[in-house]
C-alpha positions as CSV (number, residue, x, y, z in Angstrom):
1,X,-9.3,93.3,105.4
2,X,-9.7,95.4,103.1
3,X,-9.3,94.8,98.8
4,X,-8.7,96.9,96.0
5,X,-9.4,96.3,92.8
6,X,-6.7,96.4,90.1
7,X,-7.8,99.8,88.9
8,X,-8.0,101.5,92.4
9,X,-4.8,99.6,93.6
10,X,-2.7,100.9,90.4
11,X,-4.8,104.2,91.2
12,X,-3.6,103.9,94.7
13,X,-0.4,103.3,94.1
14,X,0.6,105.7,91.6
15,X,-0.9,108.4,94.0
16,X,1.1,107.3,97.0
17,X,4.4,107.1,95.0
18,X,4.2,110.5,93.4
19,X,3.0,111.7,97.2
20,X,6.3,109.7,98.2
21,X,8.5,111.0,95.7
22,X,7.5,114.7,96.9
23,X,7.6,114.6,100.5
24,X,11.4,113.0,100.2
25,X,12.2,116.0,97.7
26,X,11.1,117.9,100.3
27,X,13.6,116.1,102.4
28,X,16.3,116.7,100.5
29,X,15.7,120.2,100.2
30,X,15.4,120.8,104.2
31,X,17.0,119.6,106.4
32,X,14.6,120.6,109.1
33,X,11.3,118.7,108.1
34,X,13.3,115.2,109.1
35,X,9.8,114.1,110.6
36,X,9.0,113.8,106.8
37,X,11.1,110.5,106.5
38,X,9.1,108.7,109.3
39,X,6.0,109.6,107.9
40,X,7.4,108.6,104.0
41,X,8.9,105.0,105.2
42,X,5.4,104.4,106.4
43,X,3.6,105.1,103.9
44,X,6.4,103.2,101.4
45,X,5.2,100.4,104.1
46,X,1.8,100.4,103.4
47,X,1.8,100.6,99.4
48,X,4.2,97.7,99.7
49,X,1.6,95.7,101.8
50,X,-1.5,96.8,99.7
51,X,0.6,96.0,96.0
52,X,1.5,92.6,97.6
53,X,4.3,91.5,95.3
54,X,4.5,94.5,92.8
55,X,7.0,96.8,94.2
56,X,9.4,94.0,95.4
57,X,12.0,93.3,92.9
58,X,12.2,97.5,92.3
59,X,13.4,98.4,95.4
60,X,17.2,98.4,94.1
61,X,16.1,100.2,91.0
62,X,14.4,102.7,93.2
63,X,16.8,103.7,95.7
64,X,19.9,103.3,93.4
65,X,19.2,102.1,90.0
66,X,21.5,99.5,90.5
67,X,21.6,95.7,90.9
68,X,24.4,94.5,93.6
69,X,24.8,91.6,91.6
70,X,28.4,91.4,89.7
71,X,29.8,88.8,86.5
72,X,29.7,85.4,87.5
73,X,33.0,83.0,88.1
74,X,33.4,80.0,87.1
75,X,35.0,79.5,90.3
76,X,35.8,82.4,93.3
77,X,39.2,80.3,94.2
78,X,41.8,79.4,91.8
79,X,44.5,77.5,93.0
80,X,47.8,76.4,91.8
81,X,50.7,74.3,93.3
82,X,54.3,73.6,92.9
83,X,53.9,71.2,90.3
84,X,52.9,73.5,88.2
85,X,54.2,76.7,88.7
86,X,57.7,77.8,88.5
87,X,59.3,81.0,89.1
88,X,61.6,80.6,85.8
89,X,58.1,81.1,84.2
90,X,59.1,84.0,81.6
91,X,56.7,86.7,80.8
92,X,53.9,85.6,78.9
93,X,53.6,82.1,80.5
94,X,49.5,81.3,80.8
95,X,49.0,80.5,84.7
96,X,45.5,79.3,83.8
97,X,42.2,79.7,81.7
98,X,39.1,80.9,83.4
99,X,35.4,82.2,82.7
100,X,33.3,85.1,83.7
101,X,29.3,85.2,82.5
102,X,27.5,88.4,83.1
103,X,23.9,88.3,84.7
104,X,21.1,87.4,83.6
105,X,17.4,87.3,84.6
106,X,17.9,83.8,86.2
107,X,21.2,84.2,88.2
108,X,19.8,87.7,89.2
109,X,18.4,87.2,93.4
110,X,15.0,87.3,93.8
111,X,13.7,88.2,89.7
112,X,10.4,88.7,89.5
113,X,9.0,90.1,86.4
114,X,7.2,93.3,86.7
115,X,3.8,94.5,84.8
116,X,3.4,98.0,85.6
117,X,3.7,100.2,82.9
118,X,6.8,101.9,82.4
119,X,8.6,100.1,85.3
120,X,10.1,97.2,83.2
121,X,13.7,96.8,84.3
122,X,16.8,97.7,82.4
123,X,18.5,94.0,82.2
124,X,20.3,94.4,78.6
125,X,24.2,92.8,79.2
126,X,26.8,94.9,79.5
127,X,30.8,95.2,78.8
128,X,32.9,93.0,81.3
129,X,36.5,93.6,81.9
130,X,38.6,91.4,84.1
131,X,42.1,92.6,85.4
132,X,44.4,91.6,88.4
133,X,45.0,93.3,91.7
134,X,48.5,92.1,91.3
135,X,51.1,93.7,88.6
136,X,53.0,90.9,88.2
137,X,50.4,89.1,86.3
138,X,47.5,90.2,83.7
139,X,44.4,89.2,82.4
140,X,43.7,88.6,78.3
141,X,40.4,88.3,77.0
142,X,39.8,84.7,74.8
143,X,36.8,84.5,73.6
144,X,33.1,83.7,75.0
145,X,33.6,84.7,78.3
146,X,36.9,83.2,78.6
147,X,40.0,85.1,80.0
148,X,43.8,83.6,81.1
149,X,45.9,84.9,83.5
150,X,49.1,85.6,82.4
151,X,53.1,86.3,83.3
152,X,53.4,89.9,83.3
153,X,57.2,89.8,85.5
154,X,60.3,87.8,85.3
155,X,61.3,86.7,87.1
156,X,58.4,85.8,89.6
157,X,59.4,86.2,93.5
158,X,59.8,82.7,95.5
159,X,59.6,85.1,98.8
160,X,56.9,86.1,98.5
161,X,54.8,85.9,101.8
162,X,55.0,82.2,102.1
163,X,56.5,81.3,99.0
164,X,53.0,82.4,97.0
165,X,51.0,84.8,95.0
166,X,48.0,85.6,96.6
167,X,45.8,88.6,95.0
168,X,42.4,89.0,93.6
169,X,40.6,88.5,89.9
170,X,38.3,91.9,89.5
171,X,35.1,91.3,87.3
172,X,33.5,94.5,86.5
173,X,30.3,94.9,84.2
174,X,29.4,98.4,82.6
175,X,25.9,99.4,81.6
176,X,24.6,102.5,78.9
177,X,22.5,103.4,81.5
178,X,23.2,102.2,85.3
179,X,26.3,102.3,87.5
180,X,28.7,99.1,87.2
181,X,28.7,96.1,89.0
182,X,31.9,94.0,89.7
183,X,32.7,90.7,91.4
184,X,35.9,89.3,92.8
185,X,37.7,85.6,93.0
186,X,40.7,84.7,94.8
187,X,43.9,83.5,92.7
188,X,46.7,81.3,95.0
189,X,50.0,80.2,93.1
190,X,52.1,78.2,95.2
191,X,56.0,79.2,93.6
192,X,58.6,76.4,92.7
193,X,61.8,78.1,93.3
194,X,64.7,78.0,90.8
195,X,68.3,80.3,90.8
196,X,67.6,83.0,88.6
197,X,68.6,85.8,89.6
198,X,72.9,86.7,89.9
199,X,74.4,88.1,93.1
200,X,74.6,91.8,93.3
201,X,76.9,94.4,94.8
202,X,75.7,96.8,97.6
203,X,76.8,99.0,96.6
204,X,78.4,98.3,92.9
205,X,81.6,100.7,93.0
206,X,83.2,100.4,97.0
207,X,86.1,102.2,97.9
208,X,88.8,101.3,100.6
209,X,92.0,102.6,102.0
210,X,94.6,101.2,103.9
211,X,97.6,102.5,105.2
212,X,101.5,101.7,103.4
213,X,102.9,100.7,106.5
214,X,100.5,97.6,107.5
215,X,101.6,94.3,108.0
216,X,100.4,90.8,106.4
217,X,97.0,90.4,108.0
218,X,95.6,93.8,108.2
219,X,91.7,94.1,107.5
220,X,90.8,97.0,105.8
221,X,87.5,96.1,104.7
222,X,84.8,94.1,103.5
223,X,82.9,93.4,100.5
224,X,78.9,92.8,100.5
225,X,76.7,91.2,98.0
226,X,73.0,90.0,98.0
227,X,71.2,87.5,95.8
228,X,67.2,87.9,95.8
229,X,67.5,84.1,95.1
230,X,68.9,83.7,98.6
231,X,71.2,81.6,97.7
232,X,74.8,81.2,99.5
233,X,77.6,83.4,98.0
234,X,81.2,83.0,97.4
235,X,83.9,86.0,96.9
236,X,87.4,85.8,95.3
237,X,89.8,88.2,94.4
238,X,92.0,88.5,91.6
239,X,94.9,89.2,93.4
240,X,98.6,88.7,95.1
241,X,98.4,91.9,96.8
242,X,95.0,91.2,98.5
243,X,92.9,88.3,99.7
244,X,89.6,88.0,100.8
245,X,87.5,85.3,103.0
246,X,85.2,83.3,100.7
247,X,82.6,83.2,102.8
248,X,82.4,86.5,104.2
249,X,83.8,88.7,101.7
250,X,86.3,90.3,104.4
251,X,89.2,91.9,102.5
252,X,93.0,91.6,103.7
253,X,96.8,92.3,103.4
254,X,98.5,89.4,101.6
255,X,101.7,90.8,100.9
256,X,103.5,93.8,102.3
257,X,103.7,97.1,99.6
258,X,106.9,98.0,98.2
259,X,109.3,100.7,99.4
260,X,107.0,103.1,97.0
261,X,103.5,101.5,96.5
262,X,101.1,102.7,93.8
263,X,98.6,105.4,95.3
264,X,95.4,103.4,93.8
265,X,94.6,99.6,93.3
266,X,92.3,98.7,91.6
267,X,90.8,95.1,91.8
268,X,88.6,92.8,90.6
269,X,86.3,90.9,93.1
270,X,84.0,88.2,92.3
271,X,80.7,87.1,93.5
272,X,79.6,83.2,92.9
273,X,76.3,81.8,93.7
274,X,75.9,78.5,95.2
275,X,72.5,77.8,93.7
276,X,71.1,76.2,96.9
277,X,68.0,78.0,96.1
278,X,66.7,75.0,93.8
279,X,68.1,72.3,95.8
280,X,66.8,68.9,95.9
281,X,64.1,69.8,93.8
282,X,66.0,70.5,90.3
283,X,69.5,69.1,90.2
284,X,71.6,70.4,88.6
285,X,71.1,73.8,89.2
286,X,72.5,76.7,87.5
287,X,75.3,79.3,88.7
288,X,75.4,82.6,88.4
289,X,78.6,85.0,89.1
290,X,79.1,89.1,89.5
291,X,82.4,90.5,89.3
292,X,82.9,94.1,89.7
293,X,86.2,96.8,90.6
294,X,86.7,97.6,94.0
295,X,89.2,100.6,94.5
296,X,91.7,100.8,96.9
297,X,93.7,103.1,98.0
298,X,96.9,103.1,100.0
299,X,97.3,105.7,102.3
300,X,101.0,107.6,102.2
301,X,102.3,107.5,105.3
302,X,106.2,109.6,106.5
303,X,107.9,106.8,107.1
304,X,111.8,107.2,105.8
305,X,113.6,110.5,107.1
306,X,115.5,111.8,103.6
307,X,119.0,110.2,102.9
308,X,122.0,111.7,101.9
309,X,123.5,109.6,98.7
310,X,127.2,108.8,97.8
311,X,128.6,108.9,101.0
312,X,129.3,112.7,101.3
313,X,128.7,112.7,105.3
314,X,131.6,112.6,107.1
315,X,133.7,113.7,103.9
316,X,136.4,116.2,103.2
317,X,136.1,118.4,100.5
318,X,138.9,120.7,99.2
319,X,139.2,123.9,96.4
320,X,141.4,126.0,95.6
321,X,141.7,129.7,96.5
322,X,141.4,130.4,93.1
323,X,137.4,129.6,92.8
324,X,135.6,133.1,92.6
325,X,132.7,133.7,94.5
326,X,129.9,131.5,93.2
327,X,131.9,128.7,92.6
328,X,130.7,124.9,92.8
329,X,132.0,123.3,95.5
330,X,130.8,120.0,95.7
331,X,126.8,118.4,95.0
332,X,124.8,116.9,97.9
333,X,122.3,114.3,96.5
334,X,119.1,113.6,98.6
335,X,117.1,110.4,98.3
336,X,113.2,110.2,99.8
337,X,110.9,107.3,98.1
338,X,107.9,108.3,100.4
339,X,105.0,109.5,98.4
340,X,103.2,112.8,98.2
341,X,104.3,115.8,100.4
342,X,106.2,113.0,102.3
343,X,108.8,112.9,99.8
344,X,109.3,116.2,98.8
345,X,112.9,117.4,100.2
346,X,114.4,120.6,101.3
347,X,118.1,120.8,101.4
348,X,119.6,123.6,103.2
349,X,122.0,124.8,106.2
350,X,121.0,125.1,110.2
351,X,118.7,127.9,110.7
352,X,120.4,131.3,112.1
353,X,119.3,130.1,115.9
354,X,121.2,126.8,115.5
355,X,124.2,127.7,114.2
356,X,126.2,127.9,117.8
357,X,129.2,125.5,118.4
358,X,129.4,123.5,121.2
359,X,131.4,126.3,123.5
360,X,128.4,128.9,122.9
361,X,129.9,130.5,120.4
362,X,129.0,131.5,116.8
363,X,129.9,130.0,113.5
364,X,130.0,132.6,110.9
365,X,131.4,129.8,108.3
366,X,128.2,129.7,106.8
367,X,128.6,132.9,105.6
368,X,131.2,131.9,103.5
369,X,129.1,129.4,101.5
370,X,125.5,129.2,100.3
371,X,123.3,125.9,99.4
372,X,121.4,126.3,95.9
373,X,118.6,123.9,95.4
374,X,117.7,122.2,92.2
375,X,114.3,121.0,91.4
376,X,113.5,117.9,92.6
377,X,112.9,114.6,90.1
378,X,111.1,111.9,91.1
379,X,112.6,110.9,94.5
380,X,115.9,112.7,94.9
381,X,116.7,116.0,95.5
382,X,120.2,117.7,94.4
383,X,122.2,120.8,95.9
384,X,124.9,122.6,95.1
385,X,127.5,124.1,97.4
386,X,128.7,127.3,96.4
387,X,131.1,129.8,98.2
388,X,129.7,132.9,98.7
389,X,133.0,135.0,98.6
390,X,136.3,134.8,97.4
391,X,139.7,133.0,99.5
392,X,143.1,134.2,99.8
393,X,144.5,131.1,101.9
394,X,148.0,133.0,102.4
395,X,146.1,136.0,104.3
396,X,146.9,136.6,107.9
397,X,144.4,134.9,110.1
398,X,142.9,133.5,106.8
399,X,140.1,130.1,108.1
400,X,141.2,127.5,105.8
401,X,139.2,124.6,107.1
402,X,135.6,124.5,107.9
403,X,133.0,122.0,109.5
404,X,129.6,122.6,108.0
405,X,126.4,120.6,108.7
406,X,123.6,120.3,106.1
407,X,120.3,119.9,107.0
408,X,117.5,117.9,104.6
409,X,114.2,118.1,105.8
410,X,110.8,116.9,104.2
411,X,107.3,117.8,104.2
412,X,105.7,115.5,105.8
413,X,103.7,115.0,108.6
414,X,105.4,114.1,110.8
415,X,108.2,116.0,109.6
416,X,111.6,113.7,109.3
417,X,114.9,115.2,108.5
418,X,118.5,114.3,108.5
419,X,121.9,115.8,109.1
420,X,125.2,115.8,107.1
421,X,128.4,117.2,108.2
422,X,131.0,118.0,105.6
423,X,134.7,119.2,105.8
424,X,135.7,122.0,104.2
425,X,139.3,122.5,103.3
426,X,140.8,125.0,101.3
427,X,143.7,124.8,99.0
428,X,146.7,127.2,98.6
429,X,147.6,127.9,95.0
430,X,150.7,128.9,94.1
431,X,150.7,132.5,93.6
432,X,153.3,134.0,95.3
433,X,157.1,134.1,94.2
434,X,159.9,133.9,96.6
435,X,160.9,137.2,98.0
436,X,164.5,138.0,99.1
437,X,164.2,139.7,103.0
438,X,167.3,141.7,101.4
439,X,168.6,142.6,98.1
440,X,172.1,142.9,99.1
441,X,174.1,140.6,101.4
442,X,177.7,141.5,102.6
443,X,180.1,139.1,104.4
444,X,183.6,138.8,106.0
445,X,185.4,135.5,106.0
446,X,187.7,135.3,109.1
447,X,190.4,133.1,108.2
448,X,191.8,132.2,111.8
449,X,187.5,131.4,112.6
450,X,187.0,128.9,110.6
451,X,190.6,127.0,110.4
452,X,191.5,124.9,107.4
453,X,187.9,123.1,107.8
454,X,186.3,122.3,104.4
455,X,182.9,122.5,106.4
456,X,182.6,125.7,107.1
457,X,179.6,127.5,106.8
458,X,179.6,131.3,106.2
459,X,176.4,133.5,105.1
460,X,172.7,132.5,104.6
461,X,170.8,133.9,102.2
462,X,166.9,133.7,103.2
463,X,163.9,134.6,101.2
464,X,159.9,134.1,101.9
465,X,157.1,132.8,99.8
466,X,153.8,133.3,101.5
467,X,152.6,130.4,99.9
468,X,152.1,127.8,102.0
469,X,153.0,123.9,101.7
470,X,155.2,122.9,99.0
471,X,154.0,126.0,97.2
472,X,156.0,128.3,100.0
473,X,159.4,126.2,100.3
474,X,162.2,127.5,98.9
475,X,165.2,126.4,96.7
476,X,168.4,128.7,96.4
477,X,170.3,128.3,93.5
478,X,173.7,130.3,92.3
479,X,172.8,132.7,89.1
480,X,176.7,133.9,88.0
481,X,178.8,131.0,86.0
482,X,182.3,130.3,87.2
483,X,181.7,131.5,90.4
484,X,184.8,131.0,92.3
485,X,185.2,129.0,95.4
486,X,181.5,129.3,96.3
487,X,178.5,127.3,95.7
488,X,175.0,127.2,98.1
489,X,172.7,124.8,99.9
490,X,169.8,124.5,97.8
491,X,167.7,123.8,101.1
492,X,169.0,126.3,103.4
493,X,170.2,129.1,100.9
494,X,173.7,129.0,103.0
495,X,176.5,129.9,101.3
496,X,179.2,127.2,101.8
497,X,182.6,125.8,100.0
498,X,182.6,124.4,97.3
499,X,183.9,120.3,97.3
500,X,186.8,120.6,95.4
501,X,188.1,123.3,98.1
502,X,189.9,121.9,100.8
503,X,190.0,124.4,102.8
504,X,189.2,128.5,103.7
505,X,193.7,128.9,104.1
506,X,193.4,127.6,100.3
507,X,191.0,131.0,99.3
508,X,193.5,133.7,97.5
509,X,192.7,136.7,98.9
510,X,193.6,138.3,95.8
511,X,190.2,137.4,94.4
512,X,188.3,139.0,96.7
513,X,186.0,140.4,96.7
514,X,183.7,137.7,95.3
515,X,180.0,138.9,93.9
516,X,177.4,137.0,92.5
517,X,173.5,136.2,92.1
518,X,171.6,134.0,94.0
519,X,168.0,133.3,93.0
520,X,165.1,131.5,95.0
521,X,162.6,129.3,93.3
522,X,159.7,127.4,95.3
523,X,158.5,123.8,95.2
524,X,154.9,124.4,93.7
525,X,153.7,123.5,90.8
526,X,154.4,125.1,88.4
527,X,157.3,126.4,90.4
528,X,157.9,130.2,90.5
529,X,161.3,131.7,90.8
530,X,161.8,135.2,92.8
531,X,161.2,138.7,90.5
532,X,164.2,140.5,92.0
533,X,167.8,138.3,93.0
534,X,169.8,138.9,95.6
535,X,173.7,139.9,95.1
536,X,175.9,138.5,97.6
537,X,179.7,140.2,98.3
538,X,181.9,137.8,100.5
539,X,185.2,139.5,101.8
540,X,188.4,137.9,102.7
541,X,190.4,138.4,105.9
542,X,193.3,135.8,105.7
543,X,194.7,137.6,108.8
544,X,194.9,136.2,112.2
545,X,192.5,138.9,113.4
546,X,189.6,137.1,115.1
547,X,186.2,137.9,113.8
548,X,184.0,140.6,116.2
549,X,181.2,138.2,117.2
550,X,180.5,134.6,116.5
551,X,178.2,132.0,117.7
552,X,179.2,129.0,120.3
553,X,177.3,126.8,118.5
554,X,176.6,127.2,114.6
555,X,173.2,125.6,114.9
556,X,171.9,128.6,115.8
557,X,172.3,129.3,112.6
558,X,169.3,127.3,111.3
559,X,166.8,126.7,114.7
560,X,163.7,125.5,113.2
561,X,161.4,123.6,115.6
562,X,157.8,124.0,116.7
563,X,156.5,125.3,120.0
564,X,153.1,124.7,120.8
565,X,150.2,127.9,121.0
566,X,150.0,127.4,124.8
567,X,153.8,127.7,125.2
568,X,153.5,131.2,126.9
569,X,150.8,129.9,129.1
570,X,152.9,126.9,130.4
571,X,156.7,128.5,130.0
572,X,156.1,132.5,130.4
573,X,159.5,132.9,132.0
574,X,161.5,130.4,130.4
575,X,163.0,131.2,126.3
576,X,161.9,128.6,123.8
577,X,163.8,125.2,123.8
578,X,163.2,121.7,122.4
579,X,164.4,118.2,123.4
580,X,164.4,116.6,120.6
581,X,166.0,119.0,118.8
582,X,169.1,119.3,121.8
583,X,168.5,123.2,122.2
584,X,168.0,124.0,126.1
585,X,167.2,127.8,125.3
586,X,170.2,129.5,125.8
587,X,172.0,131.1,122.6
588,X,175.6,131.5,123.1
589,X,178.0,133.8,121.4
590,X,181.1,135.7,122.1
591,X,182.6,139.3,120.7
592,X,186.3,140.0,120.9
593,X,185.2,143.6,122.4
594,X,184.4,143.6,126.2
595,X,182.0,145.6,125.8
596,X,178.2,145.5,126.5
597,X,175.7,143.5,124.2
598,X,172.6,143.6,122.9
599,X,170.5,140.7,121.2
600,X,167.4,141.8,119.9
601,X,164.7,139.6,118.0
602,X,163.0,141.3,115.1
603,X,160.8,140.0,111.9
604,X,162.8,141.0,108.3
605,X,159.2,141.9,106.6
606,X,157.9,145.6,107.3
607,X,154.9,146.1,109.3
608,X,155.2,142.5,110.4
609,X,154.7,141.7,113.9
610,X,155.5,138.6,115.4
611,X,155.0,137.2,119.1
612,X,158.5,136.7,120.4
613,X,161.2,138.9,121.9
614,X,164.9,138.6,123.3
615,X,165.7,137.8,126.6
616,X,168.3,140.2,128.9
617,X,171.3,139.5,127.9
618,X,174.1,137.9,130.7
619,X,177.9,138.8,130.4
620,X,181.0,136.3,131.3
621,X,183.6,138.2,130.2
622,X,183.4,138.6,126.4
623,X,180.9,135.3,126.7
624,X,177.0,136.6,126.3
625,X,173.8,134.5,126.9
626,X,170.3,135.3,125.8
627,X,167.4,133.6,124.6
628,X,164.1,134.3,122.9
629,X,161.1,134.1,124.5
630,X,157.2,134.1,123.5
631,X,155.4,137.4,124.8
632,X,152.3,135.7,122.9
633,X,150.9,133.1,120.7
634,X,147.2,133.7,120.0
635,X,145.2,133.8,116.7
636,X,141.6,134.3,118.2
637,X,140.8,136.3,115.1
638,X,140.8,132.3,113.4
639,X,137.6,130.1,113.8
640,X,138.6,128.1,116.4
641,X,138.1,125.0,115.1
642,X,140.3,125.8,112.4
643,X,143.8,123.9,112.6
644,X,146.6,125.8,111.0
645,X,150.8,126.6,110.5
646,X,151.7,129.9,110.5
647,X,155.7,130.5,109.8
648,X,157.4,133.5,112.1
649,X,160.6,134.4,110.3
650,X,162.3,136.4,113.3
651,X,165.9,137.7,112.8
652,X,168.7,138.1,115.1
653,X,171.2,140.6,115.5
654,X,174.2,140.9,116.9
655,X,175.8,144.2,117.2
656,X,174.3,144.6,113.8
657,X,177.0,142.1,112.0
658,X,175.8,139.1,112.2
659,X,172.7,138.1,110.9
660,X,170.6,134.7,111.5
661,X,167.2,133.5,110.7
662,X,165.5,131.9,113.3
663,X,162.0,129.9,112.2
664,X,159.9,129.1,114.7
665,X,157.1,126.9,113.8
666,X,153.6,127.9,116.0
667,X,151.1,125.3,116.6
668,X,147.2,126.2,117.2
669,X,146.4,123.7,119.5
670,X,142.8,124.3,120.3
671,X,140.4,121.2,119.9
672,X,137.9,121.0,117.1
673,X,135.0,122.0,117.9
674,X,132.3,121.1,115.9
675,X,128.4,122.8,115.7
676,X,125.5,121.8,117.8
677,X,122.0,122.0,116.5
678,X,120.3,123.9,118.8
């Protein structure tokens, strides 16, 4: 075994080291010379063996210039039990204190001081910092190497894994000319739970919807809240309209909605914990509650049809013929309390395509009226029925009654509608005065024809009034003062003897002819008087001469009874008759002459057509028989659902000597046909 002198060993060692560094540098610069690495290691081993313990302590410094040993904790594991620490600890609470010291010559492993010149290690103590790798805790420095672990959050999380915090403390020592060194210690903090959190709603502002037609008990949503303490949650609500399940948070309808509910409800819901997080270790345990406002939208449903108010449907509305175009006939008010578009109302007549009658005929009544809608106010809308034309009650063929349908429709989905029927009556005004069919009347009284009766009826004066009803009914008056012998029947216009005259034989022929004026006045309000009076002249034949012609029955002079419109269809070959009146249809008259006779039926008014004519005359001596037949009594020009009465005044002339009025009332017997809506 070879032993070198100290100087030789020092020289060999220095040369070997220098050579070793040079060769290692070559390795770093040229990777192709990897084989030199083996040679370097071999030389290093020789040097180490030949220099015994000289370089043993310099191996770390030789490669890294660092010591692997960090600062020293007073404990490697720190444990805190539940009896010591609570999650309720505020921020800055001291968990525990500990000590950390730097490495020294005596604590560094395998330390042997070197005597090699210039190779002594730098073991000057550096700066030490201690940190926690859990942000819930921080380390504060005290003095003389003491430190404190304090809380950095509140509250602590009891629901960390295994109800504890497990983390590291890291101590780092730095040197001015060496890399830093560090060491760690384990910390385990076992927690004691406590109720520190209030429930939290998720989400904080919840929105729900429910139909306004929902029934009691309808569920429409769930309120959810959580509690970081894992406590049980109890729900409550501040509303009589809605309820909530205290355990599940399920919302349901408690009361049915009113007819017009609000579109939104803002309701307070409270979530309260039960405090079980700190039981049974701590009692009593605090309770926490959180309140939020939830929004409940009530979805509108078109559940009601528009409703006509004031019981107007099916009623009869009347107006006078004097109303001008655009006159207000009546107003219709419609109600619909549905919300939104469901309650928006439109009032109108049916569509053009729907204006047909059951018989398929077109109803033209709507063209004479129109509907003016007013602006809707809240839940009601009003429309005004107005005239679209002028009216004349007395015009030939004029309609006097209309049946109209009015349609009220909302704008909802599905759309709802209601119908209303109205009967519209046209009222007659007394706008026509009576008019005499002739202004000059002449009549001869034959004493032989009347005997000595006081009940004799002579000439009948006839006037006409184009108005209807009372407005068209006429009273007759003698306008001349102190007329001898005669008066007039105010209702029929027949000239008769005064009550104080015993009979025809008492008349003084020397006072004839007697002439006087007759005027006519209707029964309207106010009454109207004929504008032109009738002049009547009465002659008297006091001999035994018979009259040239006379009726066999005086009632013929005042025939007045109705016949139906379809009389012609039923009795086309029979003269008009009336069993109630006692008239069999035959008119009999007598002539003094044996010559032929013709009875004609005509209207006393010019340019007036009447649907009547005379029957062929039959003769038996000087007794003649005839009658009045119906040629036509149809008024198709009228609305087929209008009922009307027409007075046709016909004059029967016998040899142009006697003038007698025959009044026939012709009634329309058609059935009323109302519109149908297609």
